[in-house]
C-alpha positions, 0 to 999 in steps of 0.5 A, a space after each residue: 627557376 629556369 634550368 633550361 627545361 621545356 616550359 610547356 606542360 604543367 609544372 613538375 611536382 616534388 612527388 613526380 620529379 622527371 627522371 632520365 630517359 623520359 622524353 616529352 612533357 610530364 603526364 598530367 596528374 591522375 590522368 596517366 594510364 598505368 599498367 596493371 600492377 604498376 603501383 609496385 613499380 613506380 611509387 608516389 615519389 618516383 622511386 624505382 622498383 625493387 629488383 627481384 629478391 631484394 627487400 623493399 626499402 620504403 621511401 628509397 628514392 630512385 629512377 622511374 621504370 624505363 621502357 624495356 628493350 629486349 636484347 639480342 636473343 632475348 624473347 620479349 615478354 607477352 604483353 599484359 592487358 592494359 588496365 588504367 589505374 588511377 594514381 594514388 593520392 599523396 599521403 600529405 598535402 603538397 608543399 607550397 614552398 616546394 621544399 626539396 626532400 633531401 636537403 639539396 639545392 633545389 628540386 633537381 638535386 640528385 638523390 642519394 645512391 641506393 644500394 642494391 644487392 645482387 641476385 643470389 648466386 648458385 650454390 658453390 659460386 665464388 663471390 667477392 667479399 660483400 661491401 661492409 661499409 666504411 670504417 668511420 674514416 671514409 675507407 671501405 671495409 670488406 666483410 669477413 668471409 661467410 661460409 656458403 649457406 646450405 641448401 636447406 637454409 633457403 626457402 622460396 619467397 614470394 616476389 612481385 611481378 618482375 619488370 626487365 631491367 636494362 642492367 642485366 638478365 633477370 630470372 624468368 617469371 614464375 621461378 622465385 629465387 631462394 633467399 636466406 631465411 635469416 636477416 642479412 646485413 642488407 636488410 638492416 641497412 638504412 641509407 638515412 641512418 648515421 653517416 659512415 656507419 659500418 654495415 656490419 655494425 649497424 648498432 646495438 643488437 636487441 633480442 636474444 643476443 643482448 642477454 649475454 652481453 648484459 650479463 657480462 656487463 653486470 658481472 663486471 660491475 659486481 666484480 668492480 664493487 667487490 674489488 672496491 670493498 676489499 681495497 677499502 677494507 684493506 686500506 682501513 685496516 692499514 690506516 688503523 694500524 698506522 694510527 695506533 702503532 705509529 707506522 708499520 715499524 716500531 718507533 723508538 725515541 731516544 731516551 736516557 738510560 737508568 742511573 744508579 739512583 744516588 743523589 747528593 746528600 744535601 740535595 732535596 732528593 738526598 734529604 728526603 731519602 734520608 728522612 722519609 723512613 723516620 716520618 709517620 702518618 697518624 690517623 686519630 679517631 674519637 667519639 666526636 671527631 677524627 683527624 690526620 697528622 704527621 709525626 717522626 720517630 724519636 728513639 728505638 723504643 717507639 716514641 713519636 713526637 707530634 702536635 697536641 692538636 693532632 691527638 686531641 680528638 682521641 681524648 682518653 678513649 679514642 684510637 690512634 693508628 700509626 702508618 710508617 713510610 713503608 706502609 706498615 701500621 701499628 696502634 699507638 697510645 698517648 704518653 703525654 701532651 701539653 696544650 701550652 706548647 702544642 706538643 704530644 708524644 705517642 708510643 707504638 709497641 711491637 715494632 722493630 727496626 725503627 729509625 730515629 730522626 736526627 735532631 738539629 739545633 734551632 739556635 744555629 738556624 739563619 734566615 735564608 737557610 734551605 729547609 725541607 718539610 715532610 708530612 701528609 697534607 690532606 692525608 697524602 702521606 710522604 709528601 715532600 716540599 722545600 723552601 727556606 727559613 723566612 724569619 726567626 722568633 715569630 711570636 704566634 698563638 694557636 688554638 683557643 677554640 675552647 674560649 677559656 685560654 687553656 688550649 692556647 699555645 704560645 710559640 716563638 716560631 720559625 717561619 718558612 715558605 716551604 708549603 705546609 697544609 692541613 695534615 703536615 702538623 707534627 711533621 719535621 722541618 729538616 735542614 740541609 743535613 736532614 736534621 730536625 730543626 722544627 715541628 710544623 705546627 701552624 700556617 697563616 691562611 688568606 682571608 678568613 682562614 677557612 677552606 671550601 670544606 669548612 676546614 683550614 685553607 691551604 698554604 700561602 707560603 706562611 708556615 710556622 714551626 716550633 723550634 726543635 730546642 723547645 720541642 726537645 725539652 718538652 718531649 723529654 719531660 713528657 716521656 719522663 713525667 707525662 707532663 711539661 713545665 712552663 717558665 713563669 715570672 709570677 705576674 698577671 698581665 692585662 691582655 686588654 692593654 692596647 699600648 706598646 708593651 706588656 702591662 702588668 694588671 691591677 688585680 690578679 685572679 680572685 681579686 688578689 694582687 697582680 704580682 705573685 707574692 715571693 715570685 720571680 717578679 716580686 723579688 725583682 721589684 716589679 709592681 702592678 701597672 708596670 709596662 715591660 718593653 724589652 726582654 733580653 734586648 728584644 722589643 715587646 709589643 704585647 702581652 702575647 709576645 711577652 709570654 712567647 719570649 718567656 716560654 722560649 726559655 727553661 725554668 731557672 733561666 735569667 732574663 734582663 727586662 726593661 720596665 717603664 714606670 710613671 714614664 721612666 725606664 727601669 732595668 730589671 733582672 729576674 730568674 724564671 720560675 716553673 709551673 706545671 702545664 696542662 
């Protein structure tokens, strides 16, 4: 480019840029004689010489040395012998693109200013605060005042030969200035460092001074970690307390107060409270089997009524233990039993304060009347369930495990939907006035009637109870004589007849007549082959039903029968006879 400079002579290189104050064309490279020791005055890139006592900043640009003009009264230094010294070759090859060294617009861009320290003043001379740099916003900041260093802190430092400078007087050669031994801010200053960086804070300090700061930083981190651990422990404790106790304060929900515990006598609770003290649980064990059942107290002498199949496992040598509702236990013995009615009476001794359970009248029961069943299903004593009377005079048969018919019971039963399960057998079925109207004896099970444990399955709402009127009569006979009597009509029935009604067989046991001579049926005119279709106006559909109807009466009761003979219906009246039970 042409900036109006003389064009004669060789083109200026970037490492030999012309400086102010020089006249004439530039000297050819490597041909200019230089005074001895001038290598330290003019650098390869044209940097000015360092002033006395100042550290040499490598690569700092500046102006070349100018001719010295002595001032008035200043003696000129003696000329030194001239020795030509060749210029030092650049460390790097010339830049063929003539790239400016400082990023300016061209080879004539002004160099950045160079900070030069002042010569060390005499001891005690007041000095203005040194330049501290900028505060990061372009404003100068004065360095804090420093006390003058003692004389002992200064030591002579060898200096290169001095060249007079046009800007002030300089110390005489041979008298080196005293400079502080400690490193000053000027020595750490880097003009090419980060811009606007305060000279008093050039960067992190390395060396011995860095230890305390690191230790302080480590202490802060350890303290913060300990604080976090303590806060976490406190927070966890508070959270656990809140979770377990529902908050920092006690939580109390509204609740009704305790009442007197009284209930209406006709309520289920009132009925249970009245009947439970009279209900007992029986545990029976024999040589071959054992079982659990229920019973209730008949009188103050210790007589207890239950089912025959409850005490049957004891046989003649087994044990029976009675447990009362309060938990007291007592041994018991069999007073009498009857398999045809499935009833038995046992007695406990040495027990006082027994409360008999009131007996009702099963003839007064109506379908739909509320009832409560009490027992020990699956050995869960004092269990109370409730329901209604579902039906009356249900002819049912139970037992028959022996296969000879001697253990079959015929019951004209009360049907109830109050849940009855194995263990309820022998327990009371009471009415709304807590009076016994039946003895729970059998249930109808779903499917095969076998439970998962091989026993009887649970209730499906079909329970049957022996009417208390029949139970009372049988219990009285068992207590009085140890045996019960059965009403009979004196005929042998054909149990294989599939038609409607009960058919009198052709032959009796042992090959004799099916009608007992001089028995109630013989006296009423009943013959072999007749079919009995009604008893007291109620239809009879099978031989079992006829037996159930007859067993529902006492010996000596008169019965009106309807008989079909050769297709004709004949009315018959007879008086029931008596037979000993088993």
